[in-house]
N, C-alpha and C positions, 0 to 999 in steps of 0.2 A: 403564574407558571412560566410564561415566556421569559420573564426576568431571571428566573432561576436557571433556566437552560442556558441563557446568554452568559450568565455569571460563570457557570461551569465551563463553558467553552472558552471564556477569557482566561480562566485559570490554566486550562490546558495549553492554550497558545503561548502564554507567558512562561510555561514550564515545559519545554520540548523534551527534556529528559525526565519524564515523570514516571511515577510508580503506580502500579496497580494498587487498588484499595487494600487496606489492611490485610484481608485474607483473600486476595483476589488473583494471585498469580500462580501460574503453573511453571515455576522456575526449576524444572527438571533439566538434567543434562548428562553428558558423558565426558569423563576425563580419563587420561591414561598416559602411558609411555610406550614407545616402540623401540625395541632393541634388536640386535642381531643375535646369532647363536652364541656369541661370547659374552652376552649381556652388555655390550657397548651400545650407547645411545645412538639412534639413527635420526639425524635431522633431515628435513626436506621430504618426509614421507607424506603422501596424500592419504588422509583418512576420510572416508565417506561413510555416512550413516544413511540408511534407506529405510523408510517406514514400510514395513512388510505389507500393510493393508492398503496403502495408497500410492506407493512408489515415490513419494516425495523424498528428495535427497538433500543432504547438507554435507559440505566438505570443508576441511581445513588442512593445514600443513604443520607438521611437527617442528618445534623450535630447535635450537642448538643442542638442547639436552634431550631431544626426542619426545618432549611432552606435547600433548594436544588437549584441547578443551572445546567442546561443542555445547554451548548453553542454550537455554530456552527451547527445549524439545518438549512437545506434548507427550504425555504418558502414552506409551504404545510399545509394540514389539518391533525391534530394529535388526537389520543386518548391518554389520560393521565390516568394511573392506579397507585394508591397508596396502598401498602400492608404492613401489620405488624401483626405478630402473636397476636391473642387475639382481633383483631379488624376486622370489616368488610371492605373488599376492597371498595375503592371508584374509580369509573370509570367515567371520564369526556369525553364525546363524542364530536367529531367535533370541536376541538379547533384549530382555525386558527392562524398560525404564519406568519407574513409578513416580507418582505425583510428589513434587517437592524434594526429590532425592537426586543427588548427583552420583551416578554409578561410575565406578572406577574399573578399568580393564587394562591389563598389561598384554601387549602383543609382541610376538617374536617373529621376525622375518628370516627365512633361510635363503641361501644363495640359489638363484634360478637354475633349473635344469630342465628336463623334459616336462616336469609338472609345472603348469602355468599358475595354479592356485592351490592353496592348502585350506580346506574347509574344516572348521572347528565348530562343534555343537556347544553353544553357550550353556552354562549352568547358572542357576540363580545364586547370586552372592548371598552367603549366609550372614555376613557382617557388613555394616555400613561404616566405612572407614573415612568418609569425606565430610562428615557432619557431626557436630556435638549434640544435635537435636535428638530428643527422646520421643518416640511416638510409635505408631502402628499403621500399617497399610493393609486394607482389606481388598484383595484383588478380585478380578472378575470370576475366577474359578470358585472362590469362596461364596461370592454373591449368587452364583448359579446353582451351587450344589448344597450349601448348608440350609437347613430348614430355618425359616425366618417367620416368626409369629406375625400374622396380619401383613406380611410383606413389608414390614417397617425396617428400613435399613439401620436405624439407630439401635435396634436390638443387637446387631452385629458389633457395633461400636462398643456396646456395653459389655462385651465379652473380654475386653482388655482389662488388665489388672489396674486397680485403683479407679475404675470408672463405674458409676452407678447410674441407672436410668429410671425415669418415670415409669411406673407400671402402666404399659400401654394396653389398657383394657377397653372392652367394648363400651361405647358410650362416651369415651374421652374425646375432647375436642382435638381435631387433627392439627390445629395450629392456632396461633394468636393468643393463647393463654398458657397456663403452666403445665399443659399436658404433653408436651413434646420437647424433651430436653435430656441431656446427660450432664452429670456433674463429674468433674475430673480432679483427682488428687485433693479432695476435700474442699474444693472451691464451691461457690454458690452456683445454683443452676443458671443464673444470668451471667456468669463469668465465662461461658463457653460461646464462641462465635461460630457461625455456620455460613458456608459458601457453596455455590455450585458453579463450576467452570469459571471460578475466579470472581463471581458476582455475589454480592451480599444477599444472604438468604435467611436473615433473622427478622423476627417480628419486633418492632420497636417497643411495643407495650411491655413485654417481659423478657426481651432478648433471647427468646427461644426459637426453635426451628419454625420458619414461617410455613413451609409446605414440604411434603415428603415426595421426592421423585419416585416413580415406579422402579422397583428394584431391577427389573429387566432392562432399564435404560441407563443404569449406572455402571460405569466401567470399573471404577475403584473408589475407595473412600480412604482418606488419609486423616489420622488423628495426630495432631501436633500438640505436645503437652509440656515440654520443658526445653529450654535453651534453643528454641527455634529462631529462624531468621528474623531480623528487624523488618522484613517485608510484611510481617503479619502483626496485627494489633487488635485493639478493642476486645481483649479477653485474655485470660491466662491459658486458654486452650482453644484449639481451632479444629472443627470438623469440616473438612473440605471434600466435596464430591466432584468427580469428573464424569460427565455423561458420555455415552458411547457415540462414536462417529461411524459413518458408513465407510466402506472400503471398495476395492475393485471386485469383490465377490459378493453376490447377492446372498443374504441370509435372513432368516426370520424365525419366529417362534410363536407359539400360541399356548394358552393355558386356561384351565377352568378349575376352580375349587368350589365344590358344592356341598352344603350341609343342610340336613333336613331333620325335622322333629321325629320322623319315623326311625331315624338311626340313633336317636338319643334316649337316655333314660327319662322317664316321666318326672315332671316337676313335682316334688314332694307336696307342695302347698296347693297344687291344682285340684279343683273339686273332682271327686271320683265319678260323679254322675254327669260330667260334661266331657266333650272330646278333648284330647290332649292339646295343650296350648300350641299354637302355631310357631314354628321356628324354621325359617328359611334364610340362608345366607349364601349368596352366589357372587363370587368374585371371578372375573374373567378378563382376558386381554390378549394383546398380540404385539409383536414388534416386526419391523421390516426395515432392512437396510441394504444399501448397494450403491453402485455407481450411477450418477445421472449423466456425466460425461466421463468416460474412462480416463483415469489418471489425472483428472482435472476437478470434477465436481462430484461430491459424495453426499448421500442423504441417509438419515436414520430417523425413524419415528416409532413411537410406542403409544398404546392406548390401554387404559385400565378402567374397569367399571366395577362398582360394588353396589349390590342391591340386597338389603337385609330387611327382613320382617320377622319380628319375634314378639309373641304375646307374653307380656310380663304380668305376674301376680303381685299386687301391692295391697297393703292393708292400712287402715286408719281406724281410729276410735272416734265414732261420731255420736252426738247426743240423740236421745229418743226424740221422735218427731213432736211429741207433746211438749217437750221442753222448748223447742224453737218457736212454738205457738204461745208460750208464756204460761203453760199449765205445769205447775210443779206440785200438784196435789199429792203426787206419789212420794214426795220428799218429806220426811218426818220433821226435819228442823225448819222452823218458820223462816221465811224470807223477810228481811227488814226493808221497808220503803225508805230510801235515802232522804226523801224530802220531809217525811214526818217522823221517821224513827220508829214507826209502828209496823207490825207485821202486815203483809198483804193478806186480805181476806181469802181464806181457802188456799193460800199459797198460789194465787192466780194473779198474773200481771195483766192489767187491762190492755187491750189492743191499742188504745190511744196513747199508752205510755211507751210503746215500742218505738224507739227513735228511727229516723230514716236510715241512719248508718247501718242498723241491723236489718231493717225491713228489706232493703235492696239486696241483702246477702243471704238471707235464710233460704231462699229458693234454690241456691246453689249447694246447700249442705245436703249430702245424700242421706238417705235413711239406712239404718242397719239392715244388712242382708245375711249375716252369719251370727252365730252366738259366740260369746266369749268377750274378752276385753278389747281385742281388735275386731270390732263387730261389723266392719265394712270391708269387703274384698272387691277389688276391681281387676279386671283382666283386659288390658289394652295394649296395643302394639307399639313396640319400639321400632322405628323405621330409620333407615339410613340410605341415602342415594348419593353416591360419590362417583365423579368422573375425573380422570387425570389424563392429560395429553402432553407428550413431549415430542418436539420436532427439532431436528438439527441438520444444518447444511454446512459442509466444509468445501472450500475452494483452494486449489493450488494455482497461483498466478505466476508462471515462470518459475525460476529457481529461487527467487529471493522474497516472494510474497505469498503468504497464506492468509486466508480469511475464514471466519466461522460465524454462524448465527444460530442461536438456540432459543426456543420459546417453550416455557413450561406453564401449563394452565391446570388449575385445580378448582373444582366446584363441588360442594358437599352440603347436604342438608340433613340434619339429625332431628328426630323428635323422640324425646326420652319421657316415657310416661311416669306419672306419679299416682298416688291414690286418688287425688281429686283434680289435679291439674297436670298438664303436659308442659315440657320445656322444649322450646325450639332453638336450634343452634345452627343457623345458616352461616356458611363460610365460603370465601372466594380467595384464591391466590393466583398471582401471575408473576412470572420471572423471565426477563429478557436478557440475553447476553449477546454482545457483538464484539468480535475481536479481530485484530489485524497484527500479524507478525512480519517484520521487515528485517531480512538479513542484510545489513548494510555492508558488512565485510565478514570474513571468516572469524574475526575476533570482536565484532560489534553487532549486537542484535537489539532491536527495539520492539516493544509490544504496546499496542493501544487497545483499550477496551471501554465499551460503554455498557452500563447496566441499568436495569429498572426492576424494582421489586415492589409488588403491591400485595397487601394483605387486608382482609376485611372480615370481621366477625361480629355477631350479635347474639344476645341471649335474651329470650323473653319467655313468659309463662302465659298459658292460655287454657281455656276450657273448650273441648272439642265442640264445634258448631256455634260458638259464640264469638262475635267480633268485639273484642274489648275496646277498640277505638271508636265504636259507634255510640258510646254513652260517656258522659262526664260523671263517672261513678263518685268521684270525690265531692263534686258540688252537690250532686243529688243526695249524698250522704250527710250533707250539712257541714262539711269540713271546708275551712277557708284557707286560701293563700298557698297551699302546697302546689308544687310544680305539676303534679298529676292532675290538678284541677284547673290550672291556668294555661297549660301547654297541651294542645290536642295530641301531640305525638306521644305523650306519656299518660294518656288516659288508661285506666285499668282499675280493677278491684283493689281496695286497700289491703295491706298485710295485716292479718288478724290471727291472734293466737289466744285460745281459751284453755285455761288450765284444765288438764284432764282429757282434752280433746285435740291436742296437737295441731295437725294440718287439716282439720275437718272443714275449715272455712277457706275456700280457694282464694289465692291471690293471683292476679293477672297483670299483664302490662310489660313494657320494655324494661329490662334491667340495665345491662351495660353492654357496650360495644365500642369498637374502634376501627378506623381505617387509616392505614399508613402507606406512604409512598416514599421510595428512596431512589433518587437519580444519582448515578455515579459516572464519572468520566475520568480516565486514568491512562497512564502510560508507564512503561518500565524499560530500562536500558541495562543490558549486560555487556560488560567489557572484559576481555581476557588480556591481561598484561603480564607476560612472563609467568611467574609462579602465582600471580594474583588473579582471582576471579571476582570482579567487582559487579555489584548490582545496586542501582540507585534510582531515585525518582521522587515523585509527588503524586498525590491523588486528591480529587475533590468530590464532595458528596453533598447533595441537597436533600434534606429530610422534611417531610410534611406528615403531620399527625392530626387527624380529627378524632376527638374523643367525646363520646357520650357516656359519662360515668356518673349517673345520678345516684345519690344515696337515699334509697327509698323515696322516690318522688311521689308515690301513692301513700306514703306514711306507714308507720309500724305501730300497731296497737295491741296491747295485751290486756287480758281480763282475768282476774284471779279470785273474784267473789268477795273482796273486802268491802265493797259498797253496800251489798245486801246482806252481809253477815255481821258478826260481832267480833270483838277482839279475840274471843275464844272459839269462834265457829265461823266457817265460811261454807255455807251449805251448797251453793251452786254458782260456778263462775259464769254459766250461760245466762243467768239472770242479770249479772252486771253487763254482759254483752248486749242484751235486749234493751236495757235502760241506758246504755251508752257511757257507763262509767269505767274508764280505762285505768289500769294500774301502771302501765307504761305507755306513754304517748309521745311519739317522735315523728319528725318529718323534715323535709327539705324545702326551703324557699328558693326562688330564683331558678337559674339554670346552670348546669355544669357543663353544657356543651362548649367545646373549645376547639380551636384550630391553631396548632403550634407549628413553627418552622425552626430549622436549625441547620446551618451549613457546617461542614467539617473539612479539615485539610490535614494531610500527614505527609511528612518527608522522611526518607530513610536512606542510609548508606550501609552496605554490607560488603565485607571483604573476606573471602576464603583464601588463605595463604598456605600454599603447599610448601612448608618450611623445608622439609626433607621428604624422602620417599616414605618415611614412617610417621612424620609429625605434620598434622594439619591444624592451623590456628584460624579460628573464626571470630571476627570482631565486627561490631556494627553499632549504629546509633539511630534511634528513631525519635522523631518529634511529632506529636499529633495534637491537634486542637479540635476539641468538640465544643462548638459554640453553645452557650446556654440556650435552652429552648425559649422562644419568644412567642407569646400569644398574638396572633395577627391583629386582633382588635383591641389589644391591651386590656383584655378582661382577666387580669391576674394581679395578685397582690400578696403581701406577706407581712407578718407582724415584726415590727422593729423591736428587738429585745431590750433596747435601751429605754425607749419611751413607752413601750407596751401598746403603741398605736399602729394602725395599718398604714403601710406605705405602698406605693405603686411605681411602675415604670412611667406611666402617664395617668394622672389623676382623672377619674371618670367625671364627665360633665354633669351627670344626672344624680349626683349624690344628694340625698335629702338633707335639709339643714340640720335635722336632728343628729346626723352622723358627724357633724363638724368636729366635736370634741374627740372623736374616735380615730381620726385620720391625720396623716401628715400631708398637708396640702402643698406638695412640692413635686413637680415633674422631675423625672430622672433621679429620684431618690435611690432607686435601684437601676442604674444606668444600663446594665447589660441584659435586663429582662429577668428580674427577681433574683437569680443566682449569678454571682460575679463570674467574670471570665477567669479561666485557669490556663495561663500561658506557659506554665512551667512543667509541661509533661514531657520530660526527656527520659527516654528508655534505652539505656545502654545494655548491650548483651555481648558476652564473650564465651568462647568455647574452645576446648583443646581436645584433639583426638590423637592418641598414640597407638600405632599398630605394632604391638610387641612382636607378634609373628603373623603369619597369614591367617591363623585361626584364633587369634587373641587380640582384642582391642580394648583399650582403656580410654574412657572419655569423661570429661567434666565440663560444667558450664554454669553460668550465672546470667540471670536476666531480670529486667523490670518490665512489667506488663500492665498497661492501663486498661481500665474497664469502661464499658458503655453503661451509663446509668439507665435503669429501667424508666421508661417514659410513663409508666403507670403512676409513678410518684408525683407527676405533674398535677394530678387532680387536687393535691393539697394547696396548690397556688390558686385554685378556682373557688375554694370554699372560704371566701372572704367577702365581706360587705363591700359594695352593694350588689355584687354579682350573685352570690348564693350564700345560704346560711343553713346550718343544721340546728334544729330546735329540739330540745328534750323538755317536754312540759309534764313530765311524770309527777304525780302528786306526792307530797311528803307528809308523814305523820297521819293525822286524821283528815287531812285535806282530801276533797273529792273533786275530780275533774271530769267533765262530760265532753264527749268528742265534738258536739256541735258548738262548743265555746272556743274551739281551737281553729286556727292559730292567729296570733296578732298580725296586724299589717306590718310589713317589713319597714316601712317608713317611720313607724312609731316606736321602733326598737331603740332603747336608750342605753343599752350596754352590748358589748361584743358577745354574741352567743357562740358557744362551743367552738373556739378558734382552732383552725388547722393552719399549718404554715410549713414552708420549706425554709431550711437554714440558708440564709443569704451567703454565708461563707463556706458553703459546701465546696470541696475540692474533688477532682476526679479521683476515684478510688484506684488503687493499684496493688499489685502483688509482686513480691520478690521471690524468685525461685533459684535454687542451685541444685546441682546433682553431681555425684561421682559414681561411676559404675564401670564394671568390667564385663565384657562379653567374650564367650569362647564357644 
C-alpha cells in the first residue's frame, strides 16, 4: 500500500501541471466582454466575481478587446462587478455558474454621474454558447422540489432524453453490482462513469455507481454525453455530482418519510386468518450548514437513515414428508433399484440406502402447510438498515488559495427472504475528496486533488438460526475436493434441485463478493491566453481489487428421476435424491479468491478558442493508459490459442507433474499480466459553436471515448489450472453417477476441464460520437 501511495506522489511531483482524473474536475468559469454605450470594447476594466455564499472573490482585467475570462470557479451563485475610472460600476446580481460550464456575459458600462453603480438582476442563460458539449445539468432547485423515488438521484438523471436507468426497486443492491446505473445514448451500462466533487465514484467490478449521496447533500448533477472536454474519460458519458458547501448563513433541513402496513392494501396472498403482514419503512435525516469562521471556514453535513421491515409471502413446492423418509408406497409406478434393476419392495427405500448427502439435508426441507401445487407458504421479513453520512469543509486562505475536504460514508445491510432460505447483502462504501485551488495570477489557476474510493459487498444465503460455517456440509455429505469442503470460509449446504420441487432444498453459504479501493492524486492547470482558454494536465490512479467470485463452491446437483425410473417413466425425482444419483453434477476445485492491482495515467490538453464573438472552436487531445490488471500473487493464467495450452505471467511452482503437458513452462509468456498493454489510446475531440443570434445556437462535435473494462471479467483469468477448475461430471446416456463418487483429485486430472480464458490481445474498448444540433 505504501509503495502505491509513494508512486502516486512521484507521478504528481514529476508533473506539476497535472490534470484532475478523467471525470474529476469542476472546470466551470465565466467569460465575457465589456463595452461602453457605443459598443466599443473597454480595456483595463477590473472584473470581480464574488461567491454570494462565502464572499470569496476572484478578479481579472479585460484585455485590449475588452474580453475577460475567470476559469476554475466552483459551481455556485456569484455577483459580478465591473469597474473602470470614469465609468459607473456595473453589478450583476445572482449569476449562476453550473458544473463544467463556461458562462458568458456581456457587460456595458455607462459614463459615471451621480449614480455610483448600476445593479442588474441576472437571468439564467437559455443557451450555452461557449461549448460544443451536449448534456444536462440538474440544479439544486430541481433536487429539492422534484419527487425522487427512494431519494435516488440517478432517477433524475434518467429523465433526460436518451437515458435509461436500472429499475431502482426495493431489494436491489445499492452499489457494487448491476443495480445502480444509467445507460446513455445506447451505450452499455458500464460505459457511464460517475464522480462526486471530481473524485472517482464508480465500482470497479461493474463500473456502476459505487454509492449514492443523500439527495439533500447534492448541489447539482451534470450529465455529459457528447463532445465534452478531453478532461473527462473512462466512459462515453459522465454523471458528475457536486456536494453542497456551507456559507456565511446557517441553514438546515430535516425530513421523515414513513410508510406502514395500516396505510396499504392487504397482500392478496396473505392468509386471511392471520394478521396483516408487517410493512414498516422509515427514512429520515437532516442537514446542517454554516460558517465555522465567518468568511474563512464553512461546513456542511448531512445524515440519512433507512429502517425497513416488511413481511413477505413466498411459496415453494415441497415433497410430502413420507417421501423424504423413503416411503413411496403412495406412488403407483414402481421405483427401480439402480444397483439391481429390480423394484424396491413396497416402493420403500431402506434407511441404510439413503446417502449422507441427502440425510444431512432432509431435516431442512419444510413440510407442506397449504394445499395446492405450491404447498408451502412462508412469511418472513425483508429487512434493510442503511446509514449515509456526508461531511464537507471549505476554507478560504487569503485571496489566492481555497481548500475543501469531503467525506462520504455508506453502510447498509439487506436481508431478502425466500421460501426456504434468506439472502444477505451487506455493503459498505466510503469516498474521500481533498482539493486545493491556487490562483497563481488572474490568467493562471491550478487545482490539486486527492481522492479515495472504497466499495465492498457480499452475497450469501442462510437459514435463519443456522450457522452454515459451523459444519463442513460438503465433507459430511461424502463429496470430495470442492472448495466448499476444503476452505472453511465457503462451508455451506450444497446447491440441490429436484425436478418438480424447485427450491425445496435450501442452499447456504457465501456466493460472491468484492472489495475495491481507488487512490487518485491529480492536478489541473487553466491558462487564459488572449482568445484561448487552455486547460491541461495529468492524473494518476492506483486501483486495488479483491475478488471472491467462486462458481458454486458447494457444488450444484440436480435430480430428475432417471436413476430410479425407466426410459419411459420417471416416477419420482426425490428417490434419486435420497439414493444420491444426480443428473447434473457440477462443482469448483481450488479457490477463485484473488487480489488485483492496476495503475492508470491520463494526460490531456483542451483549448477553447473564441474565434469571433459568434464562433467558438473547441479542440483537444487525451491520452490515457489503463494498465492491465495484475494478480499480486501471480495466480492467473490464460489459454494460448496457438498451442491450446495454459500460459502464465509467472509459472506456478506447485504445478503437479501430471499438468506438464497442459502448460507452457515459461515465465513472462504473458509479460503484462495476462492481457497485453494498450498504449495507443489517443482520444481527439473537436467541437464548433456558432451563435447565429442571441437566441439561436448551432453546435457540432466529434469525439473518441475510451472505456474502463469491467473488472468482473477478471474472474476468467483465475479459472485455470492449478488455481481453480470447474468440473461438470454430469452422466451421459445410460451412465449413472452417485454424488459420493465425486470429484477426482485435482492433481490426477489429465486434461484441461471446462476452460475459461481472457483474450490476451484485448484492446481498450472505445466509442466514436458525433453530433450536429441547433437550439433556439
